[in-house]
C-alpha positions in Angstrom: -25.9 -1.2 8.9 -25.0 -5.0 8.8 -25.8 -6.5 5.8 -28.0 -9.3 7.1 -29.9 -6.9 9.3 -30.7 -4.7 6.5 -32.4 -7.8 4.3 -34.1 -8.8 7.6 -35.5 -5.0 8.0 -36.4 -4.9 4.3 -38.4 -8.4 3.9 -39.6 -7.7 7.4 -41.8 -4.9 5.9 -45.0 -6.5 5.4 -45.9 -4.1 2.9 -42.8 -4.3 0.8 -42.8 -8.1 1.2 -46.5 -8.2 -0.5 -45.5 -6.0 -3.2 -42.2 -7.4 -4.1 -44.2 -10.9 -4.4 -46.3 -9.0 -6.5 -43.9 -8.0 -8.7 -42.3 -11.4 -9.0 -45.1 -13.0 -9.9 -46.3 -10.7 -12.6 -42.8 -10.7 -14.0 -43.1 -14.6 -14.1 -46.6 -14.3 -16.2 -45.1 -11.4 -18.4 -42.0 -14.2 -19.3 -44.8 -16.7 -20.0 -46.3 -14.5 -22.2 -43.0 -13.7 -24.3 -42.5 -17.5 -24.8 -46.0 -17.8 -26.0 -46.8 -14.9 -28.0 -43.4 -16.2 -29.9 -44.9 -19.3 -30.8 -48.7 -17.5 -31.6 -46.9 -15.4 -33.8 -45.6 -18.3 -35.8 -48.4 -20.2 -36.2 -50.2 -17.2 -37.5 -47.3 -15.9 -40.0 -45.2 -18.4 -40.4 -41.7 -17.3 -41.7 -43.0 -13.9 -41.3 -43.1 -14.4 -37.2 -39.7 -12.5 -36.9 -41.6 -9.3 -38.5 -44.5 -9.9 -35.7 -42.5 -9.8 -32.8 -40.7 -7.0 -34.2 -43.9 -5.3 -34.7 -44.6 -6.2 -31.4 -41.9 -5.1 -29.6 -42.0 -1.8 -31.2 -45.6 -1.7 -30.3 -44.4 -2.6 -26.8 -41.8 0.6 -26.5 -44.4 3.1 -28.1 -46.9 1.7 -25.0 -44.2 2.6 -22.7 -43.0 5.9 -24.1 -46.5 7.4 -24.7 -49.2 5.9 -22.5 -47.3 5.9 -19.0 -47.4 9.6 -18.4 -51.1 9.4 -20.2 -52.4 6.9 -18.0 -50.7 8.3 -14.7 -52.6 11.7 -15.7 -55.8 9.7 -16.4 -55.4 7.8 -13.3 -54.4 10.5 -10.7 -58.0 10.3 -8.9 -57.5 6.7 -7.7 -54.7 5.5 -5.0 -51.5 3.9 -6.1 -53.4 0.7 -4.6 -56.1 0.9 -6.8 -53.9 1.8 -10.1 -52.1 -1.4 -9.4 -55.3 -3.5 -8.8 -56.6 -1.9 -12.2 -53.7 -2.3 -14.1 -53.3 -6.0 -13.0 -57.0 -7.0 -13.9 -56.5 -5.2 -17.5 -53.6 -7.5 -18.0 -55.7 -10.5 -17.0 -58.4 -9.6 -19.4 -56.0 -8.9 -22.3 -53.9 -12.2 -22.0 -56.7 -14.4 -21.6 -57.9 -13.0 -24.9 -54.7 -13.6 -26.7 -55.0 -17.4 -27.4 -58.8 -16.7 -29.2 -57.2 -14.6 -31.6 -57.1 -15.4 -35.4 -55.2 -12.6 -36.9 -52.3 -10.7 -36.6 -54.0 -7.5 -36.2 -55.6 -8.6 -33.2 -52.2 -9.5 -31.6 -51.3 -5.9 -31.9 -53.9 -4.5 -30.7 -54.3 -6.8 -27.5 -50.7 -6.4 -27.1 -50.8 -2.9 -27.0 -53.4 -2.6 -24.4 -51.7 -5.3 -22.2 -48.5 -2.9 -22.1 -50.3 0.2 -21.4 -51.4 -1.7 -18.3 -47.7 -2.5 -17.6 -46.8 1.0 -18.3 -49.4 1.9 -15.8 -48.3 -0.4 -13.0 -44.4 -0.6 -13.3 -43.8 3.4 -12.8 -46.9 3.6 -10.0 -44.7 0.5 -8.1 -41.3 2.2 -8.6 -42.7 5.1 -7.0 -44.8 3.2 -4.3 -41.8 1.6 -2.7 -39.9 4.8 -1.4 -42.8 5.8 0.4 -43.2 2.0 2.0 -39.2 1.8 2.2 -38.2 4.8 4.0 -34.3 4.4 5.5 -31.9 4.8 2.7 -29.9 2.1 3.1 -33.1 -0.5 3.6 -34.4 1.1 0.1 -31.2 0.3 -1.8 -31.6 -2.8 -1.0 -35.1 -2.9 -2.2 -33.7 -1.3 -5.6 -31.5 -4.1 -5.9 -34.1 -7.1 -5.0 -36.2 -5.1 -7.5 -33.6 -5.8 -10.3 -32.5 -8.8 -9.4 -36.1 -10.0 -9.6 -36.2 -8.8 -13.4 -32.8 -10.2 -13.9 -34.1 -13.5 -12.8 -37.6 -13.6 -15.0 -35.2 -13.1 -18.0 -33.6 -16.7 -17.0 -36.4 -18.6 -14.9 -39.3 -17.6 -17.3 -37.8 -19.6 -20.2 -37.2 -22.6 -18.0 -41.0 -22.9 -16.6 -42.1 -22.3 -20.0 -39.9 -24.7 -21.4 -41.2 -27.6 -18.7 -45.2 -26.4 -18.9 -44.5 -27.0 -23.1 -43.6 -30.6 -22.6 -47.3 -31.2 -20.9 -49.6 -28.7 -22.6 -49.7 -26.8 -25.7 -48.5 -22.9 -26.0 -52.0 -21.5 -25.7 -52.1 -22.7 -21.8 -49.0 -20.3 -21.1 -51.6 -17.5 -21.8 -53.7 -18.9 -19.0 -50.6 -18.9 -16.9 -49.8 -15.4 -17.6 -53.3 -14.2 -16.6 -53.3 -16.4 -13.3 -49.7 -14.5 -12.9 -51.3 -11.6 -12.9 -54.3 -12.1 -11.2 -51.8 -13.1 -8.1 -50.0 -9.5 -8.8 -53.7 -8.1 -8.1 -54.4 -10.3 -5.0 -51.2 -9.8 -3.6 -51.4 -6.0 -3.9 -54.9 -6.2 -2.3 -53.8 -7.9 0.5 -50.5 -6.2 1.1 -51.8 -3.4 3.5 -50.8 -0.6 0.9 -52.7 2.0 1.6 -55.9 2.5 -0.4 -56.9 6.4 0.5 -55.5 9.4 -1.2 -54.8 10.3 -4.9 -51.6 10.6 -6.2 -52.3 14.0 -7.9 -55.3 16.2 -8.7 -57.4 15.0 -11.4 -57.4 16.5 -14.7 -60.5 18.5 -15.9 -59.4 19.8 -19.3 -57.0 19.1 -22.1 -54.7 21.5 -21.0 -54.4 19.9 -17.2 -54.5 16.5 -19.5 -51.2 17.9 -20.6 -49.7 19.9 -18.1 -50.0 16.4 -15.7 -48.6 14.3 -18.6 -45.4 16.6 -19.0 -45.1 17.2 -15.6 -42.4 14.6 -14.5 -40.5 15.6 -17.8 -40.0 19.3 -17.3 -39.5 18.1 -13.5 -36.3 16.0 -14.6 -35.4 18.7 -17.6 -35.4 21.4 -15.0 -33.2 19.5 -12.6 -29.2 18.6 -13.3 -29.5 15.6 -11.5 -32.5 14.2 -13.8 -30.7 15.7 -16.8 -28.1 13.6 -16.1 -30.1 10.7 -15.7 -31.7 11.3 -19.0 -28.3 11.2 -20.8 -27.4 8.1 -19.0 -30.3 6.0 -20.5 -28.8 6.4 -23.9 -25.8 4.2 -22.5 -28.1 1.4 -21.0 -30.4 1.4 -24.3 -27.1 1.2 -26.5 -25.8 -2.0 -24.6 -29.2 -3.6 -24.0 -29.9 -3.5 -27.6 -26.6 -5.0 -29.2 -27.5 -7.8 -26.6 -31.5 -8.3 -27.2 -31.2 -7.7 -31.2 -27.6 -9.0 -31.8 -27.4 -12.1 -29.3 -28.9 -14.4 -31.8 -26.4 -13.1 -34.6 -23.2 -13.1 -33.2 -24.4 -17.2 -31.5 -25.9 -18.5 -34.7 -24.6 -16.9 -37.7 -21.3 -15.7 -36.2 -20.4 -18.7 -34.0 -22.2 -21.4 -36.0 -23.6 -22.7 -32.7 -26.6 -24.1 -31.3 -29.8 -22.5 -29.5 -28.6 -23.6 -25.9 -25.2 -21.5 -26.3 -27.9 -18.7 -27.0 -29.5 -19.3 -23.7 -26.0 -19.3 -22.1 -25.5 -16.0 -23.7 -28.3 -14.4 -22.2 -27.8 -15.8 -18.8 -24.4 -14.6 -18.8 -25.8 -11.4 -19.8 -28.4 -11.3 -16.8 -25.9 -12.8 -14.4 -23.6 -9.8 -15.0 -26.7 -7.8 -14.1 -27.5 -9.4 -11.0 -24.0 -9.5 -9.7 -23.9 -5.7 -10.1 -27.2 -5.3 -8.9 -26.3 -7.5 -5.6 -22.9 -5.6 -5.1 -25.0 -1.9 -5.4 -25.3 -1.2 -1.8 -21.7 -1.4 -1.3 -20.4 0.2 -4.3 -22.8 3.1 -3.3 -20.9 3.7 0.0 -17.3 4.0 -2.3 -18.6 5.9 -5.0 -21.8 7.2 -4.9 -24.8 6.6 -7.2 -24.0 9.4 -9.6 -20.4 8.1 -10.0 -21.7 4.7 -10.2 -23.9 5.8 -13.0 -20.9 7.2 -14.9 -18.6 4.1 -14.1 -21.5 2.1 -15.6 -21.8 4.3 -18.9 -18.0 3.9 -18.9 -18.4 0.0 -18.7 -20.9 -0.1 -21.0 -18.4 1.7 -23.9 -15.5 -0.4 -23.0 -17.7 -3.7 -23.5 -19.3 -2.4 -26.8 -15.7 -1.2 -28.2 -15.0 -5.0 -27.5 -17.8 -6.0 -29.4 -16.5 -4.3 -32.1 -13.1 -5.4 -32.1 -14.6 -9.1 -31.7 -16.7 -8.6 -34.7 -13.5 -7.1 -36.9 -11.2 -10.2 -36.2 -11.9 -13.6 -34.6 -14.5 -13.9 -32.7 -14.8 -16.8 -29.8 -17.4 -17.9 -27.5 -15.6 -17.0 -24.7 -14.8 -13.6 -25.8 -18.5 -12.9 -26.1 -19.5 -14.3 -22.7 -16.8 -12.1 -20.9 -18.2 -9.1 -22.9 -22.0 -9.9 -22.0 -21.4 -10.2 -18.7 -19.7 -6.9 -18.6 -22.4 -5.2 -20.4 -24.8 -6.6 -17.9 -22.9 -5.2 -15.3 -23.0 -1.9 -16.8 -26.8 -1.4 -17.7 -27.5 -2.8 -14.2 -25.3 -0.4 -12.3 -26.9 2.7 -14.6 -30.5 1.1 -13.6 -30.3 0.9 -10.1 -27.9 3.4 -9.2 -30.3 5.6 -11.4 -33.2 4.5 -9.1 -31.5 5.7 -6.2 -30.9 9.0 -7.4 -34.8 9.5 -8.1 -35.2 8.5 -4.9 -32.8 10.8 -3.1 -33.9 14.1 -5.3 -37.6 13.4 -5.3 -40.4 14.2 -2.4 -43.8 12.8 -1.9 -45.5 15.5 -4.2 -43.4 14.9 -7.1 -42.0 11.5 -7.0 -44.6 9.9 -8.9 -44.3 12.2 -12.2 -40.6 11.8 -11.9 -40.5 7.8 -12.0 -43.2 7.7 -14.4 -41.2 10.0 -16.4 -37.9 8.2 -16.1 -39.8 5.3 -17.1 -40.8 6.9 -20.7 -37.5 8.4 -20.9 -35.4 5.2 -20.5 -37.8 3.2 -23.0 -37.6 6.1 -25.1 -33.8 5.6 -26.1 -35.0 2.1 -27.2 -36.8 3.5 -30.0 -33.4 4.7 -31.2 -30.7 2.2 -30.4 -33.2 -1.0 -31.8 -33.4 0.2 -35.0 -29.8 1.2 -35.2 -28.9 -2.7 -33.8 -30.9 -4.3 -36.0 -30.3 -2.0 -39.5 -26.6 -1.2 -38.6 -25.0 -4.3 -39.6 -26.2 -4.1 -42.7 -26.0 -0.6 -43.7 -22.3 0.7 -41.9 -20.8 -3.7 -41.1 -21.0 -5.7 -38.4 -18.1 -4.3 -36.6 -19.0 -0.4 -37.3 -22.2 -0.7 -35.5 -21.3 -1.7 -31.9 -18.6 1.0 -32.3 -21.6 3.2 -33.1 -22.7 1.8 -30.0 -19.9 2.5 -28.3 -19.7 6.2 -28.9 -23.3 6.5 -28.1 -22.5 4.9 -24.7 -19.3 7.1 -24.1 -20.5 10.2 -25.2 -24.0 9.8 -22.9 -21.7 8.9 -19.6 -19.5 12.1 -20.7 -22.7 14.5 -21.0 -24.1 12.9 -17.8 -20.9 13.9 -15.6 -20.5 17.3 -17.5 -24.1 18.2 -16.4 -23.6 17.3 -13.0 -20.4 18.7 -12.8 -20.9 22.1 -14.3 -24.2 22.6 -12.1 -21.8 21.8 -9.1 -19.7 24.5 -10.3 -22.6 27.1 -10.5 -23.7 26.0 -7.0 -20.5 26.5 -5.5 -20.2 30.2 -7.5 -23.3 31.0 -5.6 -21.6 30.2 -2.4 -24.1 27.2 -1.3 -22.8 25.3 1.7 -25.1 22.6 1.4 -24.7 21.4 -2.5 -21.9 19.6 -3.8 -20.6 17.6 -6.9 -21.2 14.5 -4.9 -24.6 15.5 -3.8 -25.8 15.9 -7.2 -24.1 13.1 -8.6 -24.5 10.9 -5.7 
């Protein structure tokens, strides 16, 4: 299908157009909150602000890993539209309360509540898009557009925040965050997304809660195509952790450059991600989703090996930017192509559970890679840490591919006429 026709078809779908707009304004609000939270942490903790932010980031990941499947089970009796709107309302209330806190523990509590709501909103949003955009090529564009929105948020939000901070105090950024979430709820309500029907049966006991909470993970562990995705999550998390945790060290300490260069480095990582997401539809026709996941993991491993080499020799800004661009492209290929696999290998009755499980599992990998990226240079050396991450990314990519290949070989041994290696991996 012609590129422009596919894009026109995608944004011609009113429900998707409104949901995509809801995602964009929600992300903008989240970006404003990130900037404001850093300034609030400095006011409350001074020189210990870094520790406060690090703890808040860990709380965010715990909320994503633990609360996403639990909230899916708790909210099972409500429609997707009700869940999305309810999550936005909770986020509005939490964001509006942040300017009034006076203790660090209050920040932690509100961040946990807010991120638990985000852990409810995001997988529900991801799972509902395939039901709205049913044509495969058009859905591929929807995935690309969603990824570009995430990457642009990391670039645009700090710029908007900087402009606003020139005329107002940072506490007003929390108001902007609340407005973003409120606008998101309004767009969901007016999107035309059906409000009837439940996603799964309501839980009525602790046993039901456990079964519903773990349903998605059990499905992913049972199917080779999903087990491969679980491995690939490690490669993406290893690359992202090096960039998120290490950028400030490489730019400020190693290269001795200023904050503006740090912004350029992070923007280059985002540019690589955006370019890969934009190229996804064409790449899928050439390689297939599974091979793209493997190529993304390999690209992350090679780029991380380059980071290790750079750290052991004479680093330059040019080398850093090239490597950060490659890492952005690699992580984007893994994330977007994995989403395509999830769409292709799920049905209406299990899609919500699988998307929620993938959301939790992908963030669980960060609970390992963030500490390694943060503590690794001091424990094993500045060049050994990215080398370790490169090994993790390469190993994860190999294990993902072997999972798919071994499954395809077993299927061929049973003379299945319908499944091939490409069916599993792409």
